[in-house]
C-alpha positions in Angstrom: -50.5 16.8 -21.0 -53.0 16.7 -23.9 -56.4 18.0 -23.2 -57.9 15.1 -25.1 -60.1 13.0 -22.9 -62.2 9.9 -23.6 -66.0 10.2 -23.6 -66.2 6.7 -22.4 -64.8 4.9 -19.4 -61.2 5.2 -18.3 -60.5 1.7 -19.5 -61.5 2.6 -23.1 -59.0 0.8 -25.3 -56.3 2.9 -26.9 -56.3 2.8 -30.7 -55.1 4.9 -33.6 -57.3 7.8 -34.7 -57.0 6.4 -38.2 -58.7 3.1 -37.1 -61.9 4.8 -36.0 -64.6 4.1 -38.6 -66.5 6.8 -40.3 -66.4 9.4 -43.1 -63.6 11.9 -43.1 -63.0 15.3 -44.8 -59.6 14.4 -46.1 -57.7 11.3 -47.4 -54.1 10.2 -48.0 -53.9 11.9 -51.4 -54.6 15.4 -49.9 -51.8 17.9 -49.2 -53.3 18.6 -45.8 -52.9 14.9 -44.9 -49.2 15.0 -45.9 -48.4 18.3 -44.1 -50.2 17.4 -40.8 -49.1 13.8 -40.9 -45.4 14.6 -41.2 -42.8 14.4 -38.4 -42.3 18.1 -38.9 -45.8 18.8 -37.6 -44.7 19.3 -33.9 -42.3 22.0 -35.2 -45.1 23.7 -37.1 -47.4 23.6 -34.1 -44.8 25.0 -31.7 -44.0 27.7 -34.3 -47.7 28.6 -34.4 -47.8 28.7 -30.6 -44.9 31.2 -30.6 -46.7 33.4 -33.1 -49.8 33.4 -30.8 -47.7 34.2 -27.8 -46.3 37.3 -29.6 -49.9 38.5 -30.0 -50.8 40.6 -26.9 -54.4 39.3 -26.9 -53.4 35.6 -26.9 -50.6 36.4 -24.4 -53.2 37.8 -22.0 -55.3 34.7 -22.6 -52.4 32.4 -21.7 -51.9 34.4 -18.5 -55.6 34.3 -17.6 -55.7 30.5 -18.2 -52.6 29.8 -16.1 -50.9 28.6 -19.3 -47.8 30.8 -19.0 -46.1 28.3 -16.7 -47.3 25.3 -18.7 -47.4 26.4 -22.4 -47.1 22.8 -23.5 -50.8 22.4 -22.5 -51.6 24.9 -25.3 -49.2 23.2 -27.6 -51.0 19.9 -27.0 -54.4 21.6 -27.5 -53.3 22.9 -30.9 -52.0 19.4 -31.8 -55.3 17.8 -30.9 -57.3 20.4 -32.9 -55.2 19.9 -36.0 -55.0 16.1 -35.6 -58.7 15.5 -35.2 -59.9 17.9 -37.8 -57.5 16.4 -40.3 -57.5 12.7 -39.6 -60.6 12.2 -37.4 -64.1 11.3 -38.5 -66.4 14.1 -39.4 -68.4 13.5 -36.2 -65.3 13.8 -34.0 -64.0 16.8 -36.0 -67.3 18.6 -35.5 -67.4 17.9 -31.8 -63.8 19.3 -31.6 -64.8 22.4 -33.6 -67.9 23.0 -31.4 -65.7 22.9 -28.3 -63.2 25.3 -29.9 -66.1 27.9 -30.2 -66.7 27.6 -26.5 -63.0 27.9 -25.8 -63.0 31.4 -27.3 -65.5 32.7 -24.8 -62.8 35.0 -23.3 -62.2 38.7 -23.2 -60.1 41.2 -21.4 -57.5 43.9 -21.7 -54.0 43.4 -23.0 -50.8 44.6 -21.3 -51.0 47.5 -23.7 -54.5 48.5 -22.5 -56.4 47.3 -25.6 -59.7 45.5 -25.2 -60.0 42.1 -27.0 -62.5 39.2 -27.2 -61.8 35.7 -28.3 -64.5 35.5 -30.9 -63.4 38.7 -32.7 -63.5 37.6 -36.3 -60.3 39.4 -37.3 -58.5 37.8 -34.3 -59.7 34.3 -35.2 -58.8 34.8 -38.9 -55.3 36.0 -38.0 -54.8 33.1 -35.6 -55.8 30.6 -38.2 -53.6 32.2 -40.8 -50.6 32.2 -38.4 -51.0 28.6 -37.6 -51.5 27.6 -41.2 -48.4 29.5 -42.2 -46.4 27.9 -39.4 -47.4 24.3 -40.3 -46.7 24.9 -44.0 -43.3 26.6 -43.3 -42.2 23.7 -41.1 -43.2 21.2 -43.7 -41.5 23.0 -46.5 -38.2 23.4 -44.6 -38.0 20.0 -42.8 -40.0 17.5 -44.8 -38.3 15.0 -47.1 -40.6 15.9 -50.0 -41.9 19.5 -50.0 -45.1 20.5 -51.6 -45.1 21.9 -55.1 -46.5 25.5 -55.5 -49.8 24.0 -56.7 -49.9 21.6 -53.8 -49.1 24.4 -51.4 -52.1 26.4 -52.7 -54.3 23.3 -52.4 -53.2 22.9 -48.8 -54.1 26.5 -47.9 -57.4 26.0 -49.7 -58.2 22.9 -47.7 -57.4 24.6 -44.4 -59.7 27.4 -45.4 -62.6 24.9 -45.3 -61.9 24.0 -41.7 -61.3 27.7 -40.9 -64.8 28.5 -42.1 -66.3 26.0 -39.6 -64.0 27.5 -36.9 -65.6 30.9 -37.4 -63.5 32.6 -39.9 -65.5 34.8 -42.2 -62.7 35.2 -44.7 -59.7 32.9 -45.0 -56.8 32.8 -47.6 -57.1 30.1 -50.2 -53.6 30.5 -51.7 -50.1 30.9 -50.3 -50.0 34.4 -51.8 -53.2 35.4 -50.0 -51.9 33.8 -46.8 -48.7 35.8 -46.9 -50.4 39.0 -47.8 -52.7 38.7 -44.8 -49.8 38.1 -42.4 -47.8 41.0 -43.9 -50.7 43.3 -43.4 -51.0 42.4 -39.7 -47.4 42.8 -38.6 -48.5 45.0 -35.8 -50.1 42.0 -34.0 -46.6 41.0 -32.8 -45.7 43.1 -29.8 -43.6 42.5 -26.7 -45.5 41.5 -23.5 -44.3 40.1 -20.2 -46.7 37.1 -20.6 -45.6 36.4 -24.2 -41.9 36.5 -23.4 -42.6 34.3 -20.3 -44.3 31.7 -22.6 -41.3 31.6 -24.9 -38.9 31.3 -22.0 -40.9 28.5 -20.4 -41.0 26.6 -23.7 -37.2 26.7 -23.9 -36.7 25.9 -20.2 -39.1 23.0 -20.0 -38.4 21.3 -23.3 -37.2 17.7 -22.7 -34.0 16.3 -24.2 -34.5 14.3 -27.5 -33.4 10.8 -26.8 -34.0 9.5 -30.4 -37.0 7.6 -31.7 -37.1 3.9 -32.4 -40.1 4.1 -34.7 -41.6 6.6 -37.1 -44.0 8.8 -35.4 -45.7 12.1 -36.0 -46.1 13.1 -32.4 -43.5 11.2 -30.4 -41.1 14.2 -30.3 -43.6 16.8 -29.0 -42.0 19.1 -26.4 -38.5 18.1 -27.5 -35.8 20.8 -27.2 -34.8 20.4 -30.8 -38.4 21.1 -31.8 -38.3 24.4 -29.9 -35.0 25.3 -31.5 -36.4 24.5 -35.0 -39.6 26.5 -34.3 -37.5 29.4 -33.1 -35.6 29.3 -36.4 -38.8 29.5 -38.4 -40.7 32.4 -36.7 -40.8 35.8 -38.6 -38.4 38.5 -37.4 -41.1 40.6 -35.8 -42.2 37.6 -33.6 -38.5 36.9 -32.7 -38.1 40.4 -31.6 -41.3 40.5 -29.6 -40.4 37.3 -27.8 -36.7 38.1 -27.5 -35.8 34.8 -29.2 -32.3 33.9 -30.5 -31.8 33.4 -34.3 -30.3 30.0 -35.0 -31.0 28.7 -38.5 -31.6 25.0 -38.7 -32.1 22.6 -41.6 -33.7 19.1 -41.9 -30.4 17.2 -41.4 -29.7 19.1 -38.2 -33.2 18.6 -36.8 -33.8 15.0 -37.6 -30.2 14.1 -36.9 -30.9 15.0 -33.3 -34.4 13.7 -33.0 -34.1 10.2 -34.4 -31.5 7.6 -35.3 -33.5 6.5 -38.4 -35.1 9.5 -40.0 -35.5 7.8 -43.3 -39.2 7.6 -44.2 -40.5 10.0 -41.6 -43.9 11.0 -42.6 -46.3 8.1 -42.2 -49.0 9.2 -39.7 -49.0 7.1 -36.6 -51.6 8.9 -34.4 -52.7 7.1 -31.2 -55.4 8.3 -28.9 -58.4 7.0 -27.0 -61.6 6.4 -28.9 -64.3 7.8 -29.0 -62.8 11.2 -28.8 -63.8 14.4 -27.0 -61.7 17.5 -26.8 -62.5 19.7 -23.7 -60.1 22.6 -23.7 -57.6 23.3 -20.9 -58.1 27.0 -21.8 -61.8 27.0 -20.9 -61.4 26.8 -17.1 -60.4 30.4 -16.5 -61.6 32.8 -19.2 -59.9 36.2 -19.2 
């Protein structure tokens, strides 16, 4: 279940996040709008979640927050963070970012005996880079119209602006810088009991894809095909750390299973309650 909750009464009308009036950071012509508004977005988010689960610090956090048995709560949290900072108004995006800073008020010791704390700048920068890479990789493989190299660099640069507000001191602004950062931090992917349990639960609890009757960005969250596609995208070190199978998938295989009419997937149809607040499910039990 998504950690999004209305600030108003329970009977607040449901509307599209795109219908909420107010200035926004991005518009329809921006690469970040295209990437985060595509039907491949759930695949990218789940790929990012798997990369976090392979990091012993985040694996320990999932365990402390009782998210190992319900990793989809973290998946939904990531969706909401990405959705609101991309498509929401500036006011709602800033509320969400402020909440994310409180969500990182955790610390502890990993299964390997290393101390960590959630606001560690290097940890935050790595997590942002991993999520950005995952979303871009999913879009480039599964979207109908991949970004050009220049558009890809522009996308990374746009995510860097949000990363700065999220607490990153340094953030890649090109695809090359993004890949260099991740290559230099390969040691962050290590096998842990909690991390492997998260990956196993994702695969065990994913629902069957019944097909979609309308174009939607988020309608196939938690679908088994999304998990399989995300598994096919993760780097080899993450796959080894989480003991994941390697099953390459292409766009035809993915959207042939998800929807009966995958022509034109990509128009953002994002529905949530307004006004928005984003308390985190991860904040209840800090490590």
